[in-house]
Biotite code that builds the C-alpha atoms (Angstrom):
import biotite.structure as struc

atoms = struc.array([
    struc.Atom([97.711, 73.511, 134.059], chain_id="A", res_id=1, res_name="MET", atom_name="CA", element="C"),
    struc.Atom([94.197, 73.257, 132.639], chain_id="A", res_id=2, res_name="ALA", atom_name="CA", element="C"),
    struc.Atom([91.299, 74.762, 134.526], chain_id="A", res_id=3, res_name="THR", atom_name="CA", element="C"),
    struc.Atom([87.749, 73.522, 134.371], chain_id="A", res_id=4, res_name="ILE", atom_name="CA", element="C"),
    struc.Atom([85.026, 75.798, 133.079], chain_id="A", res_id=5, res_name="ASN", atom_name="CA", element="C"),
    struc.Atom([82.184, 75.599, 135.656], chain_id="A", res_id=6, res_name="PRO", atom_name="CA", element="C"),
    struc.Atom([79.664, 76.011, 132.830], chain_id="A", res_id=7, res_name="ALA", atom_name="CA", element="C"),
    struc.Atom([80.716, 72.591, 131.499], chain_id="A", res_id=8, res_name="GLU", atom_name="CA", element="C"),
    struc.Atom([79.835, 70.875, 134.784], chain_id="A", res_id=9, res_name="VAL", atom_name="CA", element="C"),
    struc.Atom([76.247, 69.737, 135.228], chain_id="A", res_id=10, res_name="GLU", atom_name="CA", element="C"),
    struc.Atom([75.019, 69.845, 138.825], chain_id="A", res_id=11, res_name="PHE", atom_name="CA", element="C"),
    struc.Atom([71.953, 68.081, 140.174], chain_id="A", res_id=12, res_name="SER", atom_name="CA", element="C"),
    struc.Atom([70.762, 68.408, 143.763], chain_id="A", res_id=13, res_name="ALA", atom_name="CA", element="C"),
    struc.Atom([69.967, 65.154, 145.539], chain_id="A", res_id=14, res_name="ILE", atom_name="CA", element="C"),
    struc.Atom([69.094, 64.169, 149.068], chain_id="A", res_id=15, res_name="ARG", atom_name="CA", element="C"),
    struc.Atom([72.105, 63.477, 151.230], chain_id="A", res_id=16, res_name="ALA", atom_name="CA", element="C"),
    struc.Atom([72.661, 60.190, 153.018], chain_id="A", res_id=17, res_name="GLN", atom_name="CA", element="C"),
    struc.Atom([73.571, 59.688, 156.634], chain_id="A", res_id=18, res_name="GLY", atom_name="CA", element="C"),
    struc.Atom([72.506, 61.338, 159.879], chain_id="A", res_id=19, res_name="PRO", atom_name="CA", element="C"),
    struc.Atom([70.666, 64.632, 160.013], chain_id="A", res_id=20, res_name="GLY", atom_name="CA", element="C"),
    struc.Atom([67.265, 63.826, 161.430], chain_id="A", res_id=21, res_name="GLY", atom_name="CA", element="C"),
    struc.Atom([64.220, 65.262, 159.735], chain_id="A", res_id=22, res_name="GLN", atom_name="CA", element="C"),
    struc.Atom([66.304, 67.819, 157.865], chain_id="A", res_id=23, res_name="ASN", atom_name="CA", element="C"),
    struc.Atom([68.082, 65.189, 155.775], chain_id="A", res_id=24, res_name="VAL", atom_name="CA", element="C"),
    struc.Atom([64.739, 63.828, 154.561], chain_id="A", res_id=25, res_name="ASN", atom_name="CA", element="C"),
    struc.Atom([63.329, 67.122, 153.335], chain_id="A", res_id=26, res_name="LYS", atom_name="CA", element="C"),
    struc.Atom([66.307, 69.124, 152.052], chain_id="A", res_id=27, res_name="VAL", atom_name="CA", element="C"),
    struc.Atom([68.204, 68.312, 148.856], chain_id="A", res_id=28, res_name="SER", atom_name="CA", element="C"),
    struc.Atom([71.639, 69.691, 149.626], chain_id="A", res_id=29, res_name="CYS", atom_name="CA", element="C"),
    struc.Atom([73.943, 66.978, 148.287], chain_id="A", res_id=30, res_name="ALA", atom_name="CA", element="C"),
    struc.Atom([75.240, 67.402, 144.749], chain_id="A", res_id=31, res_name="VAL", atom_name="CA", element="C"),
    struc.Atom([75.970, 65.111, 141.822], chain_id="A", res_id=32, res_name="HIS", atom_name="CA", element="C"),
    struc.Atom([78.474, 66.814, 139.533], chain_id="A", res_id=33, res_name="ALA", atom_name="CA", element="C"),
    struc.Atom([78.728, 65.397, 136.018], chain_id="A", res_id=34, res_name="ARG", atom_name="CA", element="C"),
    struc.Atom([81.599, 66.412, 133.745], chain_id="A", res_id=35, res_name="PHE", atom_name="CA", element="C"),
    struc.Atom([81.770, 65.114, 130.177], chain_id="A", res_id=36, res_name="ASP", atom_name="CA", element="C"),
    struc.Atom([85.473, 64.792, 129.415], chain_id="A", res_id=37, res_name="VAL", atom_name="CA", element="C"),
    struc.Atom([85.119, 64.238, 125.667], chain_id="A", res_id=38, res_name="THR", atom_name="CA", element="C"),
    struc.Atom([82.901, 67.309, 125.152], chain_id="A", res_id=39, res_name="ALA", atom_name="CA", element="C"),
    struc.Atom([84.963, 69.585, 127.394], chain_id="A", res_id=40, res_name="SER", atom_name="CA", element="C"),
    struc.Atom([87.363, 72.353, 126.408], chain_id="A", res_id=41, res_name="SER", atom_name="CA", element="C"),
    struc.Atom([90.353, 70.632, 128.048], chain_id="A", res_id=42, res_name="LEU", atom_name="CA", element="C"),
    struc.Atom([93.479, 69.999, 125.963], chain_id="A", res_id=43, res_name="PRO", atom_name="CA", element="C"),
    struc.Atom([93.502, 66.676, 124.122], chain_id="A", res_id=44, res_name="ASP", atom_name="CA", element="C"),
    struc.Atom([96.452, 65.197, 126.015], chain_id="A", res_id=45, res_name="HIS", atom_name="CA", element="C"),
    struc.Atom([94.714, 65.793, 129.357], chain_id="A", res_id=46, res_name="ILE", atom_name="CA", element="C"),
    struc.Atom([91.473, 64.296, 128.013], chain_id="A", res_id=47, res_name="LYS", atom_name="CA", element="C"),
    struc.Atom([93.340, 61.154, 126.971], chain_id="A", res_id=48, res_name="GLU", atom_name="CA", element="C"),
    struc.Atom([95.041, 60.835, 130.350], chain_id="A", res_id=49, res_name="ARG", atom_name="CA", element="C"),
    struc.Atom([91.754, 61.388, 132.219], chain_id="A", res_id=50, res_name="LEU", atom_name="CA", element="C"),
    struc.Atom([89.975, 58.725, 130.170], chain_id="A", res_id=51, res_name="LEU", atom_name="CA", element="C"),
    struc.Atom([92.906, 56.329, 130.695], chain_id="A", res_id=52, res_name="ALA", atom_name="CA", element="C"),
    struc.Atom([92.618, 56.577, 134.497], chain_id="A", res_id=53, res_name="LEU", atom_name="CA", element="C"),
    struc.Atom([91.268, 53.476, 136.165], chain_id="A", res_id=54, res_name="ARG", atom_name="CA", element="C"),
    struc.Atom([88.829, 55.291, 138.401], chain_id="A", res_id=55, res_name="ASP", atom_name="CA", element="C"),
    struc.Atom([85.354, 54.146, 139.375], chain_id="A", res_id=56, res_name="GLY", atom_name="CA", element="C"),
    struc.Atom([84.057, 57.708, 139.075], chain_id="A", res_id=57, res_name="ARG", atom_name="CA", element="C"),
    struc.Atom([84.610, 57.729, 135.297], chain_id="A", res_id=58, res_name="ILE", atom_name="CA", element="C"),
    struc.Atom([81.877, 56.024, 133.262], chain_id="A", res_id=59, res_name="THR", atom_name="CA", element="C"),
    struc.Atom([82.289, 54.097, 129.999], chain_id="A", res_id=60, res_name="GLN", atom_name="CA", element="C"),
    struc.Atom([81.035, 57.157, 128.087], chain_id="A", res_id=61, res_name="GLU", atom_name="CA", element="C"),
    struc.Atom([83.789, 59.346, 129.557], chain_id="A", res_id=62, res_name="GLY", atom_name="CA", element="C"),
    struc.Atom([81.676, 61.221, 132.113], chain_id="A", res_id=63, res_name="VAL", atom_name="CA", element="C"),
    struc.Atom([83.149, 61.925, 135.537], chain_id="A", res_id=64, res_name="ILE", atom_name="CA", element="C"),
    struc.Atom([80.504, 61.675, 138.268], chain_id="A", res_id=65, res_name="VAL", atom_name="CA", element="C"),
    struc.Atom([81.305, 63.131, 141.686], chain_id="A", res_id=66, res_name="LEU", atom_name="CA", element="C"),
    struc.Atom([79.033, 63.166, 144.724], chain_id="A", res_id=67, res_name="LYS", atom_name="CA", element="C"),
    struc.Atom([79.532, 65.911, 147.308], chain_id="A", res_id=68, res_name="ALA", atom_name="CA", element="C"),
    struc.Atom([77.583, 65.824, 150.556], chain_id="A", res_id=69, res_name="GLN", atom_name="CA", element="C"),
    struc.Atom([80.055, 66.923, 153.222], chain_id="A", res_id=70, res_name="ALA", atom_name="CA", element="C"),
    struc.Atom([78.340, 70.231, 153.930], chain_id="A", res_id=71, res_name="SER", atom_name="CA", element="C"),
    struc.Atom([74.730, 71.155, 154.749], chain_id="A", res_id=72, res_name="ARG", atom_name="CA", element="C"),
    struc.Atom([74.934, 73.922, 152.150], chain_id="A", res_id=73, res_name="SER", atom_name="CA", element="C"),
    struc.Atom([74.228, 73.262, 148.475], chain_id="A", res_id=74, res_name="LEU", atom_name="CA", element="C"),
    struc.Atom([76.693, 75.950, 147.380], chain_id="A", res_id=75, res_name="GLU", atom_name="CA", element="C"),
    struc.Atom([79.459, 74.546, 149.590], chain_id="A", res_id=76, res_name="GLN", atom_name="CA", element="C"),
    struc.Atom([78.874, 71.076, 148.152], chain_id="A", res_id=77, res_name="ASN", atom_name="CA", element="C"),
    struc.Atom([79.040, 72.475, 144.602], chain_id="A", res_id=78, res_name="LYS", atom_name="CA", element="C"),
    struc.Atom([82.307, 74.195, 145.427], chain_id="A", res_id=79, res_name="LEU", atom_name="CA", element="C"),
    struc.Atom([83.671, 71.001, 146.991], chain_id="A", res_id=80, res_name="ASP", atom_name="CA", element="C"),
    struc.Atom([82.747, 68.987, 143.884], chain_id="A", res_id=81, res_name="ALA", atom_name="CA", element="C"),
    struc.Atom([84.432, 71.547, 141.617], chain_id="A", res_id=82, res_name="LEU", atom_name="CA", element="C"),
    struc.Atom([87.605, 71.492, 143.722], chain_id="A", res_id=83, res_name="GLN", atom_name="CA", element="C"),
    struc.Atom([87.751, 67.696, 143.686], chain_id="A", res_id=84, res_name="ARG", atom_name="CA", element="C"),
    struc.Atom([87.186, 67.668, 139.925], chain_id="A", res_id=85, res_name="LEU", atom_name="CA", element="C"),
    struc.Atom([89.956, 70.235, 139.441], chain_id="A", res_id=86, res_name="GLN", atom_name="CA", element="C"),
    struc.Atom([92.274, 68.112, 141.599], chain_id="A", res_id=87, res_name="ALA", atom_name="CA", element="C"),
    struc.Atom([91.543, 65.099, 139.383], chain_id="A", res_id=88, res_name="LEU", atom_name="CA", element="C"),
    struc.Atom([92.333, 67.116, 136.240], chain_id="A", res_id=89, res_name="VAL", atom_name="CA", element="C"),
    struc.Atom([95.517, 68.494, 137.825], chain_id="A", res_id=90, res_name="ASP", atom_name="CA", element="C"),
    struc.Atom([96.617, 64.970, 138.701], chain_id="A", res_id=91, res_name="GLU", atom_name="CA", element="C"),
    struc.Atom([96.054, 63.857, 135.105], chain_id="A", res_id=92, res_name="ALA", atom_name="CA", element="C"),
    struc.Atom([98.045, 66.838, 133.841], chain_id="A", res_id=93, res_name="GLY", atom_name="CA", element="C"),
    struc.Atom([101.227, 65.889, 135.705], chain_id="A", res_id=94, res_name="VAL", atom_name="CA", element="C"),
    struc.Atom([103.639, 64.020, 133.451], chain_id="A", res_id=95, res_name="VAL", atom_name="CA", element="C"),
    struc.Atom([105.628, 61.474, 135.413], chain_id="A", res_id=96, res_name="ARG", atom_name="CA", element="C"),
    struc.Atom([109.276, 60.948, 134.546], chain_id="A", res_id=97, res_name="ALA", atom_name="CA", element="C"),
    struc.Atom([109.931, 57.563, 132.969], chain_id="A", res_id=98, res_name="VAL", atom_name="CA", element="C"),
    struc.Atom([111.983, 55.376, 135.271], chain_id="A", res_id=99, res_name="ARG", atom_name="CA", element="C"),
    struc.Atom([114.957, 53.823, 133.599], chain_id="A", res_id=100, res_name="ARG", atom_name="CA", element="C"),
    struc.Atom([116.156, 50.720, 135.434], chain_id="A", res_id=101, res_name="PRO", atom_name="CA", element="C"),
    struc.Atom([119.749, 50.804, 136.634], chain_id="A", res_id=102, res_name="THR", atom_name="CA", element="C"),
    struc.Atom([122.144, 47.963, 137.305], chain_id="A", res_id=103, res_name="ARG", atom_name="CA", element="C"),
    struc.Atom([123.968, 47.475, 140.605], chain_id="A", res_id=104, res_name="PRO", atom_name="CA", element="C"),
    struc.Atom([127.647, 48.370, 140.565], chain_id="A", res_id=105, res_name="THR", atom_name="CA", element="C"),
    struc.Atom([130.304, 45.672, 140.767], chain_id="A", res_id=106, res_name="ARG", atom_name="CA", element="C"),
    struc.Atom([131.397, 46.949, 144.179], chain_id="A", res_id=107, res_name="GLY", atom_name="CA", element="C"),
    struc.Atom([127.888, 46.769, 145.608], chain_id="A", res_id=108, res_name="SER", atom_name="CA", element="C"),
    struc.Atom([127.498, 43.222, 144.273], chain_id="A", res_id=109, res_name="GLN", atom_name="CA", element="C"),
    struc.Atom([130.771, 42.154, 145.922], chain_id="A", res_id=110, res_name="LEU", atom_name="CA", element="C"),
    struc.Atom([129.822, 43.810, 149.230], chain_id="A", res_id=111, res_name="ARG", atom_name="CA", element="C"),
    struc.Atom([126.467, 42.023, 149.175], chain_id="A", res_id=112, res_name="ARG", atom_name="CA", element="C"),
    struc.Atom([128.045, 38.618, 148.500], chain_id="A", res_id=113, res_name="LEU", atom_name="CA", element="C"),
    struc.Atom([130.674, 39.249, 151.184], chain_id="A", res_id=114, res_name="ASP", atom_name="CA", element="C"),
    struc.Atom([128.039, 40.080, 153.801], chain_id="A", res_id=115, res_name="SER", atom_name="CA", element="C"),
    struc.Atom([126.049, 36.969, 152.821], chain_id="A", res_id=116, res_name="LYS", atom_name="CA", element="C"),
    struc.Atom([129.123, 34.779, 153.231], chain_id="A", res_id=117, res_name="ALA", atom_name="CA", element="C"),
    struc.Atom([129.931, 36.408, 156.604], chain_id="A", res_id=118, res_name="ARG", atom_name="CA", element="C"),
    struc.Atom([126.406, 35.843, 157.919], chain_id="A", res_id=119, res_name="SER", atom_name="CA", element="C"),
    struc.Atom([126.539, 32.250, 156.638], chain_id="A", res_id=120, res_name="GLY", atom_name="CA", element="C"),
    struc.Atom([129.765, 31.622, 158.597], chain_id="A", res_id=121, res_name="ARG", atom_name="CA", element="C"),
    struc.Atom([128.190, 33.123, 161.746], chain_id="A", res_id=122, res_name="ILE", atom_name="CA", element="C"),
    struc.Atom([125.164, 30.851, 161.378], chain_id="A", res_id=123, res_name="LYS", atom_name="CA", element="C"),
    struc.Atom([127.403, 27.806, 160.824], chain_id="A", res_id=124, res_name="ALA", atom_name="CA", element="C"),
    struc.Atom([129.102, 28.513, 164.187], chain_id="A", res_id=125, res_name="LEU", atom_name="CA", element="C"),
    struc.Atom([125.732, 28.292, 165.940], chain_id="A", res_id=126, res_name="ARG", atom_name="CA", element="C"),
    struc.Atom([125.625, 24.518, 165.515], chain_id="A", res_id=127, res_name="GLY", atom_name="CA", element="C"),
    struc.Atom([126.424, 21.906, 168.145], chain_id="A", res_id=128, res_name="LYS", atom_name="CA", element="C"),
    struc.Atom([130.020, 21.662, 169.318], chain_id="A", res_id=129, res_name="VAL", atom_name="CA", element="C"),
    struc.Atom([131.693, 18.442, 168.173], chain_id="A", res_id=130, res_name="GLY", atom_name="CA", element="C"),
    struc.Atom([134.016, 16.263, 170.342], chain_id="A", res_id=131, res_name="ASP", atom_name="CA", element="C"),
])
């Protein structure tokens, strides 16, 4: 598991959106966290997997931009952005097992065809009764 060095993350305080009255207009407590994947100290295989993610938060230049504004505290928003960034890196670090397709067994194929034939016979009996 690779951990992010907080010194590699660039934070900029911005004004938060949403309700908050006068306070939201005068206090810059939301945070934009920018993390340059290519210039980071992460292992190369994690960098490649991060850049391969189809995520709107990753720019063409390989910079992850996160916006945190859940809290009224600047420090809490910084911590939230770091945790979300770490979660993204952890997700990229997990190697999924390759799924190998399997074929149905002969017995399961026969059972399936038998049940189809049985249901077809039941439906055929639902027709009108002849003279």
